[in-house]
Backbone of each chain as ProteinMPNN parsed JSONL, in Angstrom:
{"seq_chain_A": "XXXXXXXXXXXXXXXXXXXXXXXXXXXXXXXXXXXXXXXXXXXXXXXXXXXXXXXXXXXXXXXXXXXXXXXXXXXXXXX", "coords_chain_A": {"N_chain_A": [[109.007, 106.078, 129.107], [109.281, 102.523, 129.155], [111.101, 99.513, 129.964], [110.884, 96.144, 128.923], [110.917, 92.541, 129.15], [109.436, 91.099, 127.285], [106.657, 91.153, 124.931], [104.543, 90.059, 126.247], [104.94, 90.671, 128.978], [104.695, 93.385, 128.799], [101.963, 93.601, 128.217], [100.886, 92.59, 130.605], [101.75, 94.577, 132.382], [100.397, 96.822, 131.381], [97.755, 96.033, 131.826], [97.775, 95.875, 134.61], [98.168, 98.51, 135.297], [96.062, 99.672, 134.146], [96.131, 100.954, 131.653], [96.089, 101.697, 128.15], [97.687, 99.625, 125.67], [100.482, 100.89, 124.035], [102.624, 101.933, 121.274], [105.363, 99.664, 120.606], [108.904, 99.51, 120.604], [112.05, 98.421, 119.232], [115.206, 97.397, 120.725], [117.289, 98.095, 119.037], [116.166, 100.167, 117.507], [115.782, 102.034, 119.546], [118.391, 102.56, 120.335], [119.354, 103.82, 118.026], [117.791, 106.16, 118.142], [118.788, 107.229, 120.525], [121.427, 107.846, 119.872], [121.082, 109.73, 117.805], [119.75, 111.725, 119.213], [121.446, 112.386, 121.346], [124.227, 112.303, 120.823], [125.787, 114.591, 120.429], [125.453, 115.987, 122.757], [127.14, 116.977, 124.719], [128.363, 119.17, 123.658], [128.827, 122.615, 122.56], [127.063, 123.203, 120.534], [124.843, 121.642, 120.856], [121.355, 120.823, 120.896], [117.871, 120.34, 121.517], [116.069, 118.423, 119.125], [113.958, 120.172, 116.814], [110.342, 120.22, 116.327], [109.611, 119.44, 113.672], [111.983, 118.267, 112.866], [112.102, 116.165, 114.684], [109.995, 114.524, 113.84], [111.033, 113.66, 111.418], [113.25, 112.266, 112.298], [112.051, 110.183, 113.767], [110.672, 108.911, 111.696], [112.817, 108.043, 110.191], [113.774, 105.92, 111.639], [111.772, 104.179, 111.418], [109.414, 104.82, 112.758], [106.325, 105.9, 112.576], [103.259, 107.81, 112.149], [100.453, 109.157, 114.052], [101.054, 108.892, 116.788], [103.749, 109.328, 116.985], [104.076, 111.853, 116.136], [105.168, 114.967, 116.942], [103.576, 117.184, 116.874], [101.013, 116.376, 116.773], [97.5, 116.358, 117.386], [95.615, 114.519, 117.38], [96.045, 112.009, 118.242], [94.698, 110.478, 120.143], [92.277, 109.501, 119.052], [93.268, 108.191, 116.918], [94.829, 106.044, 117.623]], "CA_chain_A": [[109.055, 104.806, 128.412], [109.745, 101.477, 130.057], [111.773, 98.351, 129.38], [110.264, 94.867, 129.252], [111.532, 91.377, 128.515], [108.634, 90.589, 126.173], [105.351, 91.774, 124.738], [103.655, 89.508, 127.276], [105.05, 91.434, 130.228], [104.099, 94.698, 128.519], [100.509, 93.473, 128.375], [100.606, 92.467, 132.048], [101.959, 95.903, 132.987], [99.294, 97.699, 130.945], [96.555, 95.608, 132.547], [97.933, 96.219, 136.03], [98.085, 99.968, 135.453], [94.835, 100.099, 133.468], [96.44, 101.874, 130.551], [96.125, 100.975, 126.88], [99.019, 99.354, 125.131], [100.93, 101.846, 123.028], [103.633, 101.304, 120.404], [106.598, 99.07, 121.108], [110.036, 99.637, 119.686], [113.126, 97.475, 119.513], [116.431, 97.978, 121.297], [118.043, 98.703, 117.95], [115.557, 101.467, 117.201], [116.027, 102.971, 120.654], [119.795, 102.966, 120.27], [119.449, 104.828, 116.963], [117.246, 107.419, 118.663], [119.7, 107.753, 121.551], [122.597, 108.432, 119.201], [120.662, 110.947, 117.1], [119.335, 112.733, 120.197], [122.388, 112.759, 122.397], [125.659, 112.14, 120.514], [126.528, 115.859, 120.56], [124.861, 116.717, 123.882], [128.175, 117.626, 125.531], [128.991, 120.225, 122.869], [128.15, 123.919, 122.584], [126.032, 123.266, 119.489], [123.743, 120.699, 121.087], [120.018, 121.323, 121.173], [116.843, 119.329, 121.279], [115.521, 118.592, 117.787], [112.663, 120.847, 116.669], [109.259, 119.273, 116.07], [109.707, 118.883, 112.322], [113.142, 117.379, 112.847], [111.749, 114.967, 115.441], [109.181, 113.657, 112.989], [111.934, 113.04, 110.438], [114.073, 111.3, 113.025], [111.24, 109.001, 114.056], [110.402, 108.216, 110.431], [114.055, 107.409, 109.729], [113.97, 104.639, 112.335], [110.586, 103.356, 111.203], [108.336, 105.166, 113.685], [105.463, 106.876, 111.907], [101.879, 107.832, 112.611], [100.177, 110.275, 114.975], [101.686, 108.726, 118.101], [105.13, 109.825, 116.914], [104.067, 113.215, 115.6], [105.242, 115.9, 118.083], [102.568, 118.248, 116.757], [99.69, 115.772, 116.58], [96.494, 116.527, 118.43], [94.573, 113.552, 117.064], [96.531, 110.667, 118.536], [93.77, 109.7, 120.972], [91.318, 108.797, 118.217], [93.936, 107.455, 115.851], [95.523, 104.859, 118.141]], "C_chain_A": [[109.734, 103.755, 129.288], [110.274, 100.267, 129.284], [111.083, 97.074, 129.852], [111.013, 93.741, 128.549], [110.782, 90.985, 127.257], [107.338, 91.38, 126.036], [104.372, 91.291, 125.798], [103.756, 90.317, 128.571], [104.595, 92.881, 130.035], [102.594, 94.639, 128.757], [100.129, 93.361, 129.854], [100.728, 93.834, 132.732], [100.796, 96.835, 132.63], [98.0, 97.341, 131.678], [96.627, 96.042, 134.012], [97.76, 97.712, 136.267], [96.866, 100.556, 134.751], [95.102, 101.189, 132.438], [96.463, 101.069, 129.264], [97.554, 100.717, 126.426], [99.308, 100.334, 124.01], [102.026, 101.185, 122.181], [104.831, 100.749, 121.159], [107.706, 99.351, 120.105], [111.127, 98.674, 120.125], [114.317, 98.2, 120.155], [117.26, 98.672, 120.217], [117.491, 100.064, 117.564], [115.86, 102.481, 118.298], [117.476, 103.447, 120.658], [120.001, 104.02, 119.17], [118.92, 106.178, 117.45], [118.202, 108.055, 119.675], [120.902, 108.44, 120.916], [122.216, 109.752, 118.517], [120.394, 112.068, 118.099], [120.519, 113.277, 120.993], [123.872, 112.737, 122.019], [126.441, 113.438, 120.651], [126.076, 116.659, 121.778], [125.909, 117.436, 124.736], [128.897, 118.74, 124.774], [128.19, 121.521, 122.947], [126.967, 123.949, 121.618], [124.798, 122.441, 119.812], [122.435, 121.411, 121.373], [119.048, 120.181, 120.946], [116.303, 119.522, 119.866], [114.183, 119.331, 117.821], [111.616, 119.823, 116.233], [109.354, 118.638, 114.684], [110.877, 117.907, 112.207], [112.835, 116.075, 113.58], [110.952, 113.996, 114.577], [110.058, 112.942, 111.965], [112.802, 111.97, 111.088], [113.279, 110.024, 113.291], [110.99, 108.199, 112.775], [111.639, 107.452, 109.959], [114.326, 106.082, 110.424], [112.694, 103.797, 112.306], [109.419, 103.648, 112.121], [107.498, 106.276, 113.067], [104.046, 106.775, 112.433], [101.695, 108.903, 113.666], [100.823, 110.126, 116.343], [103.07, 109.361, 118.124], [105.217, 111.236, 116.361], [104.066, 114.212, 116.751], [104.187, 116.994, 118.035], [101.146, 117.684, 116.65], [98.747, 116.121, 117.725], [95.366, 115.521, 118.221], [94.953, 112.138, 117.475], [95.517, 109.83, 119.305], [92.822, 108.869, 120.104], [92.003, 107.906, 117.193], [94.595, 106.18, 116.34], [94.529, 103.734, 118.351]], "O_chain_A": [[110.643, 104.062, 130.059], [109.936, 100.043, 128.122], [110.742, 96.938, 131.026], [111.65, 93.939, 127.515], [111.394, 90.585, 126.267], [106.975, 92.168, 126.909], [103.473, 92.03, 126.202], [102.734, 90.612, 129.19], [104.16, 93.53, 130.986], [102.021, 95.511, 129.41], [99.156, 93.973, 130.295], [99.896, 94.192, 133.566], [100.28, 97.548, 133.49], [97.246, 98.22, 132.097], [95.641, 96.521, 134.574], [97.266, 98.128, 137.315], [96.656, 101.769, 134.753], [94.4, 102.198, 132.367], [96.816, 99.89, 129.275], [98.483, 101.46, 126.74], [98.467, 100.57, 123.143], [102.316, 100.003, 122.361], [105.252, 101.277, 122.189], [107.464, 99.42, 118.9], [111.122, 98.179, 121.252], [114.417, 99.427, 120.13], [117.86, 99.717, 120.465], [118.248, 101.004, 117.322], [116.159, 103.641, 118.017], [117.75, 104.61, 120.953], [120.732, 104.991, 119.363], [119.532, 107.216, 117.198], [118.397, 109.271, 119.678], [121.339, 109.495, 121.376], [122.923, 110.753, 118.63], [120.762, 113.219, 117.865], [120.591, 114.472, 121.28], [124.705, 113.123, 122.839], [127.634, 113.407, 120.957], [126.286, 117.871, 121.836], [125.582, 118.413, 125.411], [129.947, 119.202, 125.22], [127.026, 121.523, 123.349], [125.982, 124.646, 121.862], [123.797, 122.535, 119.101], [122.41, 122.466, 122.008], [119.359, 119.194, 120.279], [116.097, 120.658, 119.44], [113.38, 119.142, 118.735], [111.949, 118.71, 115.824], [109.194, 117.425, 114.546], [110.784, 116.871, 111.548], [113.26, 115.003, 113.149], [111.206, 112.792, 114.585], [109.853, 111.762, 111.679], [113.054, 110.913, 110.51], [113.774, 108.919, 113.067], [111.084, 106.972, 112.77], [111.531, 106.36, 109.402], [115.016, 105.219, 109.881], [112.549, 102.836, 113.062], [108.52, 102.818, 112.259], [107.904, 107.438, 113.036], [103.672, 105.793, 113.075], [102.67, 109.496, 114.128], [101.112, 111.128, 116.999], [103.511, 109.87, 119.154], [106.311, 111.755, 116.143], [103.074, 114.307, 117.474], [103.93, 117.658, 119.04], [100.19, 118.436, 116.458], [99.152, 116.172, 118.886], [94.292, 115.651, 118.81], [94.276, 111.177, 117.109], [95.472, 108.61, 119.144], [92.589, 107.691, 120.375], [91.395, 106.977, 116.662], [94.894, 105.304, 115.528], [94.91, 102.646, 118.783]]}, "seq_chain_B": "XXXXXXXXXXXXXXXXXXXXXXXXXXXXXXXXXXXXXXXXXXXXXXXXXXXXXXXXXXXXXXXXXXXXXXXXXXXXXXXXXXXXXXXXXXXXXXXXXXXXXXXXXXXXXXXXXXXXXXXXXXXXXXXXXXXXXXXXXXXXXXXXXXXXX", "coords_chain_B": {"N_chain_B": [[136.237, 131.742, 120.329], [133.409, 133.368, 121.604], [131.077, 132.467, 123.993], [127.553, 132.575, 124.648], [125.773, 133.256, 127.747], [123.871, 131.24, 128.409], [124.734, 129.045, 126.9], [127.269, 128.688, 127.982], [126.577, 128.022, 130.604], [125.134, 125.678, 130.124], [127.175, 124.011, 129.061], [128.846, 123.903, 131.289], [127.241, 122.541, 133.105], [126.887, 120.014, 131.829], [129.548, 119.202, 131.512], [130.362, 119.013, 134.168], [128.653, 116.981, 135.117], [129.448, 114.843, 133.463], [132.058, 114.536, 134.365], [131.809, 114.004, 137.108], [129.539, 112.525, 137.641], [127.448, 113.634, 138.971], [124.857, 116.048, 139.324], [125.389, 119.534, 139.129], [124.72, 122.257, 141.443], [123.08, 125.503, 141.088], [124.717, 127.333, 142.346], [127.185, 126.017, 142.336], [127.668, 125.865, 139.581], [127.811, 128.585, 139.059], [130.127, 129.282, 140.468], [131.952, 127.838, 138.999], [131.949, 129.059, 136.477], [132.248, 131.713, 136.992], [130.1, 133.496, 137.423], [127.105, 135.151, 138.682], [125.03, 133.485, 141.082], [122.284, 134.013, 140.759], [122.112, 134.752, 138.085], [122.756, 132.356, 136.903], [120.653, 130.711, 137.757], [118.585, 131.946, 136.358], [119.409, 131.304, 133.803], [119.071, 128.54, 133.95], [116.292, 128.445, 133.879], [115.776, 129.415, 131.296], [117.034, 127.415, 129.82], [115.411, 125.318, 130.454], [113.107, 126.112, 129.104], [114.021, 125.686, 126.569], [113.994, 123.033, 126.561], [116.171, 121.596, 127.481], [116.831, 121.113, 130.015], [115.66, 120.303, 133.294], [114.64, 121.891, 136.062], [114.722, 121.183, 139.619], [111.557, 120.435, 140.935], [110.092, 123.016, 142.793], [112.523, 123.938, 143.659], [114.436, 125.912, 142.095], [117.174, 126.148, 141.958], [118.385, 123.769, 141.744], [119.049, 120.777, 139.822], [116.902, 118.561, 138.269], [116.753, 117.05, 135.938], [119.038, 116.746, 133.331], [118.877, 116.021, 130.45], [120.584, 113.397, 128.754], [120.967, 112.759, 131.421], [120.098, 112.148, 134.864], [119.423, 114.091, 137.739], [118.985, 112.914, 140.094], [118.955, 109.74, 141.868], [117.748, 106.939, 139.978], [115.704, 104.309, 138.491], [117.294, 103.599, 136.454], [120.304, 103.111, 136.345], [123.556, 103.77, 135.018], [126.54, 102.398, 134.145], [129.621, 103.613, 133.48], [132.823, 104.779, 132.358], [133.947, 104.067, 134.788], [132.217, 105.062, 136.649], [128.992, 105.622, 138.229], [126.305, 106.677, 136.658], [123.033, 108.215, 136.452], [120.076, 107.717, 134.598], [117.115, 109.124, 133.023], [115.201, 107.519, 131.929], [114.694, 104.551, 129.929], [115.43, 105.177, 127.327], [117.092, 107.421, 127.738], [118.989, 106.096, 129.229], [120.41, 104.693, 127.314], [121.186, 106.938, 126.019], [123.17, 108.099, 127.577], [125.712, 106.6, 127.28], [125.822, 107.207, 124.559], [126.129, 109.992, 124.56], [128.492, 110.272, 126.011], [130.199, 108.871, 124.463], [131.157, 106.329, 125.056], [131.689, 102.921, 126.17], [129.19, 101.091, 127.998], [127.425, 99.697, 130.811], [124.173, 98.786, 131.634], [122.344, 98.147, 134.235], [119.402, 97.216, 134.208], [115.851, 96.44, 134.596], [112.995, 94.317, 133.974], [110.025, 96.107, 133.677], [107.633, 95.157, 134.693], [107.889, 92.512, 135.831], [110.239, 92.702, 137.241], [112.418, 91.243, 136.647], [115.88, 90.854, 136.152], [117.475, 92.74, 133.657], [119.839, 93.345, 131.856], [121.391, 95.811, 129.933], [123.755, 96.558, 127.385], [126.266, 98.618, 126.022], [128.616, 98.568, 123.558], [131.576, 99.275, 121.866], [130.374, 101.311, 120.352], [127.823, 100.389, 119.776], [124.575, 99.051, 120.615], [124.435, 96.139, 122.431], [122.822, 93.264, 121.25], [119.79, 92.271, 122.81], [117.214, 90.385, 124.354], [114.342, 92.003, 124.418], [111.78, 94.575, 124.735], [110.624, 97.933, 124.184], [108.324, 100.043, 125.653], [106.278, 102.745, 124.91], [104.37, 104.817, 126.731], [103.295, 107.312, 126.512], [102.327, 109.639, 124.047], [104.37, 111.346, 121.56], [103.701, 114.066, 121.271], [102.982, 114.815, 123.782], [105.019, 114.503, 125.59], [106.427, 116.476, 127.054], [104.526, 117.532, 128.693], [104.425, 116.395, 131.172], [107.252, 115.784, 131.942], [108.817, 114.491, 133.804], [107.294, 112.297, 134.565], [107.026, 111.071, 132.048]], "CA_chain_B": [[134.796, 131.961, 120.198], [132.757, 133.759, 122.844], [129.791, 131.789, 124.136], [126.57, 133.281, 125.47], [125.688, 132.715, 129.108], [123.124, 129.981, 128.447], [125.587, 127.977, 126.38], [128.321, 128.474, 128.973], [125.962, 127.289, 131.719], [124.837, 124.322, 129.654], [128.422, 123.248, 128.983], [129.327, 123.671, 132.66], [126.404, 121.481, 133.682], [127.178, 118.708, 131.24], [130.932, 118.836, 131.812], [130.407, 118.588, 135.566], [128.021, 115.669, 135.255], [130.307, 113.836, 132.831], [133.262, 114.338, 135.183], [131.554, 113.595, 138.504], [128.299, 111.73, 137.699], [126.486, 114.323, 139.839], [124.423, 117.325, 138.748], [125.793, 120.662, 139.973], [123.727, 123.277, 141.792], [123.315, 126.797, 140.434], [125.876, 127.946, 143.011], [128.401, 125.347, 141.848], [127.879, 126.314, 138.197], [128.226, 129.99, 139.134], [131.535, 129.295, 140.865], [132.774, 127.276, 137.912], [132.044, 129.944, 135.302], [132.475, 133.088, 137.414], [128.877, 134.291, 137.274], [126.302, 135.217, 139.899], [124.059, 132.375, 141.149], [120.983, 134.423, 140.214], [122.217, 134.684, 136.623], [122.746, 130.94, 136.512], [119.271, 130.235, 137.921], [117.805, 132.456, 135.222], [119.799, 130.486, 132.646], [118.386, 127.25, 134.133], [114.907, 128.611, 133.407], [115.779, 129.503, 129.836], [117.375, 126.094, 129.286], [114.185, 124.526, 130.58], [112.23, 126.509, 127.997], [114.579, 125.056, 125.361], [113.859, 121.592, 126.807], [117.493, 121.005, 127.676], [117.068, 121.025, 131.448], [114.468, 120.367, 134.143], [115.001, 122.197, 137.459], [114.011, 120.416, 140.637], [110.301, 121.113, 141.297], [110.137, 123.705, 144.078], [113.865, 124.456, 143.957], [115.034, 126.206, 140.785], [118.636, 126.177, 142.001], [118.877, 122.397, 141.594], [118.714, 120.164, 138.537], [116.325, 117.212, 138.303], [117.126, 116.343, 134.718], [119.777, 117.37, 132.229], [118.813, 114.822, 129.614], [120.016, 112.143, 129.253], [121.334, 112.505, 132.813], [119.191, 112.506, 135.946], [120.09, 114.683, 138.898], [118.663, 112.106, 141.278], [118.988, 108.304, 141.541], [116.563, 106.409, 139.308], [115.751, 102.865, 138.196], [118.124, 103.4, 135.268], [121.722, 103.427, 136.505], [124.414, 103.516, 133.852], [127.93, 102.296, 134.575], [130.54, 103.983, 132.397], [133.99, 105.548, 132.824], [134.199, 103.734, 136.186], [131.278, 105.809, 137.493], [127.586, 105.263, 138.094], [125.406, 107.776, 136.297], [121.623, 107.836, 136.443], [119.305, 108.214, 133.457], [115.714, 109.416, 133.338], [114.354, 106.476, 131.351], [115.554, 103.61, 129.202], [115.999, 105.925, 126.182], [118.216, 108.194, 128.25], [120.037, 105.163, 129.675], [121.262, 104.509, 126.131], [121.689, 108.253, 125.647], [124.399, 108.442, 128.318], [126.898, 106.177, 126.503], [125.862, 107.929, 123.276], [126.661, 111.334, 124.82], [129.878, 110.171, 126.489], [130.957, 108.11, 123.475], [131.841, 105.321, 125.866], [130.984, 101.683, 126.469], [128.441, 101.198, 129.257], [126.553, 98.605, 131.245], [122.947, 99.357, 132.199], [121.697, 97.056, 134.978], [117.98, 97.545, 134.299], [114.974, 95.326, 134.943], [111.665, 94.338, 133.366], [109.213, 97.028, 134.485], [106.517, 94.458, 135.34], [108.294, 91.362, 136.654], [111.444, 92.985, 138.013], [113.523, 90.386, 136.19], [117.064, 91.606, 135.747], [117.516, 92.873, 132.2], [121.006, 94.212, 131.683], [121.72, 96.254, 128.582], [125.173, 96.897, 127.261], [126.735, 99.32, 124.821], [130.019, 98.216, 123.368], [132.142, 99.67, 120.563], [129.47, 102.166, 119.591], [126.566, 99.715, 119.416], [123.851, 98.366, 121.684], [124.555, 94.687, 122.29], [121.46, 92.721, 121.152], [119.226, 91.714, 124.041], [115.795, 90.065, 124.176], [113.57, 92.988, 125.168], [111.03, 95.568, 123.963], [110.442, 99.198, 124.903], [106.937, 100.505, 125.519], [106.058, 104.175, 125.119], [103.003, 104.999, 127.212], [102.857, 108.693, 126.259], [102.673, 110.039, 122.68], [105.43, 112.357, 121.457], [103.178, 115.432, 121.428], [102.68, 115.109, 125.192], [106.141, 114.133, 126.452], [106.87, 117.54, 127.967], [103.464, 117.97, 129.607], [104.909, 115.935, 132.48], [108.457, 115.095, 131.477], [109.354, 113.621, 134.847], [106.547, 111.045, 134.433], [107.351, 110.458, 130.754]], "C_chain_B": [[134.201, 132.309, 121.557], [131.366, 133.144, 122.904], [128.841, 132.644, 124.958], [126.412, 132.572, 126.8], [124.973, 131.363, 129.132], [123.978, 128.811, 127.954], [126.707, 127.657, 127.365], [127.783, 127.675, 130.163], [125.682, 125.844, 131.308], [126.1, 123.463, 129.621], [128.972, 122.943, 130.372], [128.539, 122.547, 133.325], [126.834, 120.121, 133.143], [128.615, 118.264, 131.512], [131.046, 118.33, 133.24], [129.796, 117.202, 135.732], [128.906, 114.579, 134.644], [131.516, 113.517, 133.705], [132.962, 113.677, 136.52], [130.369, 112.652, 138.66], [127.279, 112.358, 138.653], [126.136, 115.672, 139.209], [124.819, 118.47, 139.676], [124.603, 121.55, 140.336], [124.031, 124.557, 141.024], [124.541, 127.478, 141.046], [127.177, 127.331, 142.485], [128.708, 125.762, 140.41], [128.391, 127.75, 138.198], [129.704, 130.095, 139.509], [132.427, 128.839, 139.715], [132.986, 128.269, 136.778], [132.243, 131.405, 135.679], [131.297, 134.0, 137.175], [128.144, 134.33, 138.609], [125.299, 134.059, 139.905], [122.705, 132.742, 140.564], [120.986, 134.379, 138.68], [122.128, 133.233, 136.146], [121.343, 130.359, 136.677], [118.391, 130.714, 136.776], [118.136, 131.67, 133.954], [119.153, 129.104, 132.736], [116.965, 127.346, 133.573], [114.855, 128.679, 131.891], [116.129, 128.154, 129.2], [116.197, 125.132, 129.417], [113.235, 124.845, 129.43], [112.715, 125.935, 126.671], [114.552, 123.532, 125.472], [115.216, 120.892, 126.873], [117.768, 120.727, 129.146], [115.724, 121.022, 132.173], [114.929, 120.687, 135.563], [114.194, 121.326, 138.425], [112.703, 121.136, 140.977], [110.382, 121.735, 142.686], [111.5, 124.245, 144.449], [114.614, 124.714, 142.647], [116.554, 126.283, 140.777], [119.241, 124.782, 141.808], [118.355, 121.799, 140.289], [118.114, 118.781, 138.773], [116.786, 116.401, 137.093], [117.946, 117.259, 133.818], [119.924, 116.242, 131.214], [120.077, 114.609, 128.784], [120.269, 111.871, 130.733], [120.204, 112.891, 133.765], [120.003, 113.107, 137.087], [119.836, 113.921, 140.177], [118.741, 110.626, 140.885], [117.659, 107.833, 140.946], [116.71, 104.899, 139.131], [116.623, 102.56, 136.982], [119.561, 103.856, 135.515], [122.499, 103.039, 135.255], [125.861, 103.524, 134.333], [128.841, 102.537, 133.378], [131.671, 104.812, 132.989], [134.306, 105.256, 134.288], [133.297, 104.461, 137.154], [129.874, 105.256, 137.31], [126.776, 106.538, 137.856], [123.968, 107.289, 136.458], [120.927, 108.508, 135.265], [117.849, 108.379, 133.863], [114.761, 108.32, 132.873], [115.272, 105.563, 130.557], [116.168, 104.269, 127.963], [117.235, 106.691, 126.654], [119.344, 107.295, 128.757], [120.971, 104.828, 128.51], [121.872, 105.838, 125.705], [122.969, 108.628, 126.375], [125.642, 107.891, 127.618], [126.981, 106.857, 125.143], [126.482, 109.309, 123.471], [128.133, 111.294, 125.22], [130.796, 109.531, 125.446], [131.823, 107.066, 124.178], [131.023, 104.03, 125.888], [130.251, 101.868, 127.798], [127.685, 99.912, 129.536], [125.388, 99.234, 131.979], [122.199, 98.241, 132.916], [120.227, 97.359, 135.244], [117.173, 96.296, 134.653], [113.671, 95.455, 134.161], [110.747, 95.147, 134.274], [108.036, 96.351, 135.159], [107.002, 93.371, 136.293], [109.468, 91.679, 137.572], [112.619, 92.115, 137.625], [114.686, 91.249, 135.73], [117.191, 91.586, 134.221], [118.639, 93.858, 131.871], [121.239, 94.53, 130.21], [123.195, 96.649, 128.553], [125.424, 97.621, 125.946], [128.223, 99.058, 124.703], [130.45, 98.61, 121.952], [131.123, 100.411, 119.707], [128.177, 101.511, 119.158], [125.901, 99.151, 120.662], [123.958, 96.867, 121.432], [123.142, 94.099, 122.253], [121.026, 92.029, 122.444], [117.746, 91.444, 123.784], [114.982, 91.027, 125.047], [112.738, 93.827, 124.21], [110.885, 96.81, 124.835], [109.039, 99.701, 124.601], [106.871, 101.993, 125.833], [104.609, 104.368, 125.526], [102.425, 106.357, 126.838], [103.257, 109.082, 124.842], [103.627, 111.235, 122.651], [104.926, 113.773, 121.71], [102.979, 115.811, 122.889], [103.851, 114.824, 126.13], [106.48, 115.21, 127.467], [105.738, 118.11, 128.804], [103.821, 117.568, 131.042], [106.158, 115.102, 132.215], [109.031, 114.181, 132.558], [108.631, 112.276, 134.808], [106.938, 110.324, 133.159], [108.655, 109.685, 130.847]], "O_chain_B": [[134.46, 131.623, 122.546], [130.575, 133.286, 121.972], [129.271, 133.357, 125.864], [126.856, 131.437, 126.97], [125.425, 130.438, 129.807], [123.942, 127.722, 128.526], [127.053, 126.492, 127.561], [128.448, 126.768, 130.665], [125.962, 124.909, 132.058], [126.097, 122.326, 130.093], [129.5, 121.857, 130.611], [129.108, 121.706, 134.021], [127.11, 119.196, 133.906], [128.868, 117.078, 131.719], [131.735, 117.344, 133.504], [130.363, 116.348, 136.413], [129.09, 113.518, 135.24], [131.949, 112.366, 133.779], [133.761, 112.882, 137.015], [130.212, 112.037, 139.714], [126.348, 111.684, 139.094], [126.993, 116.348, 138.639], [124.605, 118.384, 140.886], [123.603, 121.585, 139.62], [125.082, 124.691, 140.397], [125.311, 128.126, 140.337], [128.148, 128.042, 142.224], [129.866, 125.986, 140.058], [129.292, 128.094, 137.434], [130.441, 130.899, 138.938], [133.509, 129.383, 139.492], [134.063, 128.322, 136.184], [132.39, 132.254, 134.8], [131.468, 135.15, 136.77], [128.515, 133.631, 139.551], [124.774, 133.691, 138.854], [122.043, 131.907, 139.947], [119.988, 134.014, 138.06], [121.508, 132.932, 135.126], [120.89, 129.594, 135.826], [117.547, 129.966, 136.282], [117.258, 131.403, 133.133], [118.733, 128.551, 131.72], [116.497, 126.441, 132.882], [113.985, 128.068, 131.269], [115.578, 127.796, 128.159], [116.015, 124.242, 128.586], [112.629, 123.942, 128.851], [111.921, 125.72, 125.755], [115.03, 122.829, 124.581], [115.388, 119.77, 126.397], [118.811, 120.172, 129.493], [114.768, 121.657, 131.727], [115.548, 119.842, 136.208], [113.13, 120.809, 138.084], [112.727, 122.33, 141.279], [110.707, 121.047, 143.654], [111.632, 124.943, 145.454], [115.333, 123.847, 142.152], [117.163, 126.463, 139.723], [120.46, 124.634, 141.72], [117.357, 122.255, 139.731], [118.74, 117.929, 139.403], [117.157, 115.233, 137.209], [117.577, 118.409, 133.581], [120.967, 115.593, 131.134], [120.583, 115.553, 128.177], [119.825, 110.845, 131.249], [119.452, 113.832, 133.509], [121.125, 112.681, 137.361], [120.402, 114.239, 141.223], [118.609, 110.291, 139.708], [116.588, 108.276, 141.359], [117.695, 104.296, 139.558], [116.692, 101.417, 136.529], [119.994, 104.868, 134.965], [122.139, 102.105, 134.539], [126.346, 104.525, 134.861], [128.837, 101.784, 132.405], [131.49, 105.473, 134.012], [134.876, 106.107, 134.97], [133.568, 104.484, 138.355], [129.599, 104.519, 136.363], [126.599, 107.359, 138.755], [123.721, 106.09, 136.585], [121.145, 109.684, 134.971], [117.403, 107.859, 134.886], [113.641, 108.211, 133.374], [116.484, 105.774, 130.516], [117.299, 103.955, 127.591], [118.296, 106.612, 126.035], [120.512, 107.679, 128.722], [122.18, 104.695, 128.698], [122.944, 105.869, 125.101], [123.775, 109.396, 125.849], [126.57, 108.662, 127.376], [128.077, 107.067, 124.622], [127.276, 109.752, 122.641], [128.92, 112.156, 124.829], [132.02, 109.638, 125.536], [133.023, 106.941, 123.934], [129.815, 104.047, 125.653], [130.64, 102.697, 128.621], [127.353, 99.149, 128.629], [125.571, 100.101, 132.834], [121.49, 97.465, 132.274], [119.849, 97.714, 136.361], [117.729, 95.243, 134.965], [113.288, 96.547, 133.741], [110.69, 94.914, 135.481], [107.48, 96.903, 136.109], [106.568, 93.32, 137.444], [109.67, 90.996, 138.576], [113.7, 92.231, 138.204], [114.507, 92.237, 135.018], [117.033, 90.544, 133.586], [118.403, 95.043, 131.64], [121.279, 93.64, 129.361], [123.784, 97.02, 129.569], [124.865, 97.275, 124.905], [128.989, 99.3, 125.637], [129.765, 98.31, 120.974], [131.016, 100.179, 118.503], [127.497, 102.017, 118.265], [126.569, 98.815, 121.64], [123.615, 96.385, 120.353], [122.337, 94.398, 123.135], [121.797, 91.305, 123.074], [117.096, 92.204, 123.066], [114.941, 90.88, 126.268], [112.967, 93.796, 123.001], [111.007, 96.747, 126.058], [108.623, 99.773, 123.444], [107.34, 102.445, 126.877], [103.707, 104.102, 124.732], [101.207, 106.539, 126.844], [104.41, 108.882, 124.459], [103.681, 112.027, 123.591], [105.637, 114.59, 122.295], [102.825, 116.99, 123.209], [103.69, 114.897, 127.348], [106.788, 114.901, 128.618], [105.947, 119.066, 129.551], [103.554, 118.302, 131.993], [106.121, 113.873, 132.258], [109.675, 113.184, 132.234], [109.256, 111.231, 134.992], [107.159, 109.113, 133.168], [109.096, 109.098, 129.859]]}, "name": "protein", "num_of_chains": 2, "seq": "XXXXXXXXXXXXXXXXXXXXXXXXXXXXXXXXXXXXXXXXXXXXXXXXXXXXXXXXXXXXXXXXXXXXXXXXXXXXXXXXXXXXXXXXXXXXXXXXXXXXXXXXXXXXXXXXXXXXXXXXXXXXXXXXXXXXXXXXXXXXXXXXXXXXXXXXXXXXXXXXXXXXXXXXXXXXXXXXXXXXXXXXXXXXXXXXXXXXXXXXXXXXXXXXXXXXXXXXXXXXXXXXXXXX"}
């Protein structure tokens, strides 16, 4: 995932790399994900969320749909 | 509490990175925890299977990624605790202050224009900044090529 100043520069990047534009998220959403994912990473109990947990995490910050489904195999046609 | 080898190795890796801002080799981890380097390399492989670690391609004794930390310099430096850490992506760049529970400055840039785009974490929050984050790869495929993702 990459950082951009604006949606306009995202579009320029996608055109330059000949890739379709995918979902954008805000800095606030990304910070929430970073905290959920990594706040306990330096502890013995830390682990990567399982697929079902990931879907719940994404939904909790407003990210839903096949693109955010770790088990999806239909994202190509759904985007 | 007695920890299993994989957990002991994981903690040694993350403690070393947090302390030094550099990823340890299998030999360094082995010295730190009093194990054989071969045992630690095997633990690296198991931690990779748990998606907690990415060994260096072609050299399983070295660490490319211990998310959110990168074992090599990247376009996402993170300044915290008076050190310069490196993250694997912009998500991980925020993940480093989240993991360290520290303020941080992230001197990043717009991926297309190169315009400087500094992010900051202060008092447990990301300081608002005019920016967006683009995910090019869907979640189901992130670990197909995690270094690219």
